[in-house]
Residue, then its C-alpha position, 0 to 999 in steps of 0.5 A: m495337095n495331090a501326093r502320090p503314095g510311094r513317091r518323092q516330091h518337092l513343095p514349091g509352097g515350101g520356097g524349094l527348102i524342102t522334099v516329101d517322100w509318101e508312104p501310102g495314104n498320103a502319110p508323110a514318111m520323111v521330110t528333107l531339107t534340099h541343098e538350099g534348104i541346109r543353106h538357108v539353115e545355116a544362114e539363120e544361124e549366121g544372122t544373114a538368112r534373106g528368106p525362101a528363094 
């Protein structure tokens, strides 16, 4: 994966569930759930999850 330092990246392989902010040196600074990711986690907690979009 070719991430640019200091950039935000939506990961297609993640099913649109997470966004990664990168630091210089290609180190992940923060991983954030997207709105769809939050909905997926809530559905999983309720037992109605269908998998990534």
